[in-house]
N, C-alpha and C positions, 0 to 999 in steps of 0.2 A: 701640517695637512700632509697625508701620505702621497708620495710620489712614486711613479714607475722608476726605477733605477736609471732606465734609458731614456727617460723624458728629458728634453733640452730646455733649460730656463734661458730664455732671451732678455737681453737688457731692456728696460723700459724707456726707449728712445723719447716718446712724447714727455714724460716727465722730466727727463735730462735737459731737453731742449726748452722747456717751459722754465726751469730754474735757471738755465744759462741766459735767457732772454731777459731776466730781470737783472737790474743793477744791484750792486754791492751796496747795502747802506752804510758801510764802514770805510770802503776802499774805493775812493774815486777813479773812475773809469774802467772798473772790473766788474765781473759777473757775479752773481750771489753763489756763495759758497754753501755747502751742505751744512755746515754749523749754522750759518745765517738763515737759511730755509728753516732749520729746526728751531731756532730762536723765533722765528717770525709765526711758525706754526702754533708754538706754546702761547705766545702773545694773543694770537687769534682765538685759541681756545678759551682763554680767560675772557676775552672780548666777547664771544659769542654765547657764553654761559656765565653771565654774572651771578654772583651770590653761590655759584656751586664750585666745590673743590674739584679741579681738573687735574690734579697732581698725578693721578693714575694714567692720565691720557698723554702726558708730556712725552716728548721724543727728543732725541738727539741725532748727532750726524751719522751714527753707525745705522740707525733705524731708517735715515733718508738713504743711506747707501744700499740697504736691502730693497727698498722700494726701486730704486735706480738700476739695480743689477737684476730686477725682475724675480727676486726671491720669494716675495709674495705681492699679490696685486690689489689686494681688498682689505685696506684698513678699516678700522671702525667708523660709523657714521660720522661721530665727532671729528676725527682726524681728516676725513675726507672732505668735510665742510670748511675745516680750516686750510687745508691745502687749496681748495677752490678759490677761498677768499685771498689768501697770500698770492696765488699765482694767477688771479684775475679771470677765472673761467666759471661757467656755470654749470659744466658738464663734467662728471667723472671721467668719461671716455676720452676727453681731450686731454687727460693728463696719463692716459695709458691704465686706467684703473677700472678693472671690471672683475666681475664673479661670474662664472657660468652658472647663474641661478637668476630667478625672477623674484623680485620682492618688493612690496611697496615702499621700503625704505630707500630703496636704490633705482627703482624704474626711472624717475624722473623728478623734476621740481613738483609735479602734480601729485600728490599723495594717491590719487586713484589711477595713476597711470599703470598700464601693463603691457599690452601688445597691440600693434598696429594691425588693421584688418587685412590690407592687400599690399602695402608697401614691401614686405619681405619677397613676395613673388617677383616683384619687378626688379629687385637687386640682385638676384642669383645670375651671375655672369660665367661665360666659360672659363674666364681666368680663375674664378672663384672654384669651379669644378676641378680645374686642373690642380689647383692648390689642395684641394680637398683629398685628391686621390694620388697625390704624389707620394712615392715610395721613400719617405724620409721622415725621420722623427720630428722634424720642425712642423709636420703637419699637425701634431697635437695642438699647437698655440693657434693654428689657422682653425680647427674644429671648435676649440673652446671660445675663440673670438667671434666666430659665427654664430655659436649659440647664444653668446651675450648680446649680439645685434639683435637676434630674434626676440629676445626676452626683455628687452629694455627700449621698446619703442613708447611713442607718446599716445597712443589711443588705448583705453581700457577693454577694447571690445576683443573677445576671444572667437576666432572664426574657423569654419572647417577648412577654409583655405590654407590657414596656417598649418593645420594637420596634414594637410597633402604635402606641403613642403618639407615638413620635419619627417614625414614617412620616407620621402624621396631620399633624404639624407640618411635616415636609418638604412635604407636598402644599400647605399653606397657603402657604409660601415659594414653591413653584412657581407658584402663582396670582399671588402678588403681584408676582413678576418677569416674568410673561409679556408677550411684546410689547416687551421691553427696558425696562419699567417699573422703577422703584425700583432702580437698579444700586447704591445704597449698602448693599443687603442682600446683595451677593455674597460677602462676607466672613462674615457670618452665616450664610449658606447652607453654605459651605465647613466651617464648624466642625461644623453639625449633621449634615451628610453624612459627615464624618469619625466622628463619634460613632455614627452608623447603622452604618458600617462595623465599627466596633469591636463593636457589639454583634452584628452578624451573625456576625462571626468567633467570638465566644464562644458563641453559641446554636447553632453549626453550621449555620446557613443559608448559602446557596451564592451570595449576592448581595454579599458583602463586598467584593469586588474593584471592582464596578459602583459602589457608593457612595463609595469611595475615589478612583476615577477622576473621578466628579462633583464630590467635594471638590476635587480637583486643578484641575480647570477653573475652579471659582468662585474659588478663591485666586488663579489666574492673571488672572482679569477684576478682581479687587481688588487686584493686584499685591501680595499678601501674601507677602512674602519668608519671614518665619518660618513660616507655616504651610505653603508650598510645601515648604520643607526638610524639614519635619516628615512630610509626606504622602510625599514620595519615600522617607523612612526607613522608613515604614510599609509602603510598597509592596515595599521591599527585604526586610523581614520576612516578608511574604507570600509573595514569591517563594521565600524559603528553606523556609517550611513547605511549599510545594508541590513542593520539590526542583528549581526552576530556579536553579541556582547562578550561572550566568553572567549572567542577568537581575538577580540579586540584587546582585551585584558592581557592574555597571552603574548599577543605581538608587542604591547606596551612594554611589558616586562622584559622581553627579548631586547627591545632597543635599549633599555636602561642597562643591560648587561654588557652591551658592546662598549669598545673602548680601546685606548681613551679617546674622547671626544670633547671638543670645546663646551665650557659651562653653558654657553647660550643654547647649543643643540640638546645638551642634557635637560635643560630647563624646557625646551620644546616636547621632548619625549615625556617629562613629568606632567605637563598640561595634558597630554594624550590619556596618560594613566589616570589622571584624575576624572577626566570626562567619561571613560571606560568605567571606573569604579561606580560614579554617580549615576550612569545610566542603569548599572545594576542595582541601584538602591543602596549602595554603600554610602553611609552619611559620613564617614570619616575621611573625608576629602581634604579638610583644611590643611593638614599636615602636608600633604603633596603639593598644594597651591604654594604653602609657605616655603616649600623646598625649592619650587620653581622660582619664586622671587628673590630667594636668597642666591640662587644660581646666577640671576641676571646682575645682581649686585658684583659677584665676582666677575662676570662677563665685561665689566665696564674697560677693561683693558685688553679685550679679546679682539685682536686684529685681523684673524684669519679664518672667522667662521663663516665659510661660504654660503651655507644653506639657510641658517636661522636667523638672519639678520631683522626679518619680520617679527621675531618674537621679542616683544618689549613689553613694558609693563601694561599698556593698553591692551594687548592681546592677552595677557595672563589674566588681567582683570575681568575681560570678556569671558574665558574659560571659567573662571570663579562664578561669574553670573549664571552662566549655562549650568554649572554643578548645583547651584542653590535652587535653580529652577527645576532642575531634574529631582532633586531629592525633597522637594515640596515646600520651598520657601520662595514663592514668587514674587514677594513684596520687596525683598532685599535684592532679588535677582533683577526685577525691574528699575529699581533705583540705580543700579549699577550700569545697566544698559543704556538708560536714558541718559544718564551723565557722559557715557563714551559717545552716544550719537549726537549729542548737544555740539559737541565739537566736530561736526561732520567734515569739515575742511582737513581733519587730521586723519580720518579714517579711510582706509583704503576702499573702493567702491564694492569690491568682491567680498570683503568682511562685512561691510554694512548691511548688505543684502542678507547675509546669514544671521547677523545680529538682529535685524529687523523681525526675522522669522521666529527667532526664538523669543524676542520681547513680545511678539504677538501671543505666544503661548503662556506669558507670564500673566496676560489679562484675560484668559480664557474663563476662569471660574466667576469673574464678576463683571467683565465689561465686554461682551462679545463684539461690539461694534469698533471698540477700540482695536481689539484682537484683530479684527478684520481690516482695519486701516493699516496697522504694521505689515500684515500680510500682502496688502496691496503694493506698500512701499518696496518689500522685499521683491515683489514680482517686477516692479518698474526698474529696480536696480539690476534685476536678472536680464531684462530686456536691454537695459544700457550697456551692460558689461559683456553680454552674450554667455553668461555663466548659467549652467543647468543646476549648479549646487545650490544656488538660492532658491530655485524652483523646488527641488528636493528637499531642500531644508524646511520649506514651508508646507510639505505635504502632512505632516501630523496635524497641523493648524487648520489645513483645509478640511480633513477628515472630521476633526472634533467640532467643527463650526456648522457641519451640515444640518445639525438638528436645530440651527438658529435661522435657516434660511428664509424664515417669513420676514427679517430684518433686512431692509434694502441693501445696506452696505455689505452684510455678510453674504448675501445672495451674489452680489457684483464679485466679490473676492474668489468664492467657490466658483463661479463660473469662469472667472478669469484664470484661476489656477487649473482647471480642467483644460481651457484652451492653450495654457501655456505647455501643459504635459503632452497634448496631442500635436502641438506645433513642433515638438521635438521628435 
């Protein structure tokens, strides 16, 4: 993970304390050592994943040392689960483990968790403001930790209030960097700006693209290759949402040219390339999807991919289904979407809304009422999560179903979609 050379890495005191609070399993009256913690984590990995070869995930005392020194803060999802079990906690944050990134895999024990609606506004204190504006390099950790706190709350609802707070933080960052001061904050600014663009896209604001462009500029100033690739992928996604297919293909290709980036991020960029090509009618997306799946296999031991932890086999399968639907194979696409959505307790709510909208399109040719049913599910999930993206994803479905409004379920969905759009 690229770091600014002046950034200070702070020890992970929470993890150190958690280890030292555990008794040694081999030495009476002494605390658990790094080696003993590593052994316990490896045993937990095997216990949590029976029948799966976890050798690639095994750790040693040197790896524990890197975590405790704060050299990286975001192990793989499997290793985090093992650490939580061994150290008897249900939350990554209690072990000082965080990534300045929202993601279904890390938000909380509930797979749909994303962002609390109002709690962040209440927790902003004068002391925090003082820490954020402090003229010291340590403020980098404060900024990243605050971003983590905002992105990993327990409610899935994205609200304009959250955007107000994040904008206030970005105003502070603007002031701190004015006149070329504090260049070490460029990478921090890039992450906050990308988060602001995500909030804007999910609340239906019109400035998501501007915030994402600011994020791209700041990432370039910081020479942050990983974030640069991720932003290009996001820009490709936004271009697809807006119907700019040629731009989406170009941006996805640029994202794949960035590097080096972790294999999971590259897999995520490949999924965006596949969807862009399929939208353009290119039927040869199987190879791109296969490459993304191979990338996830290589990512099994990827401990420091802070942005793409949500890109797992389920996510790639959903993109595969979307590509099949786009190139004219709605039957196999529907089969994949249905299988994914049957395990709804495993699907993040934000994704489930979009997947239902796409599944509805699969039923358009032969079953408009069933298509409308999935459209209504998408709208309900959009309301539950506060996400405009599911409303926007169901737009093609609503337009295509207008010719079937003599059917009561279809008319109900079309009317509900119109009201949802006007409500934003």
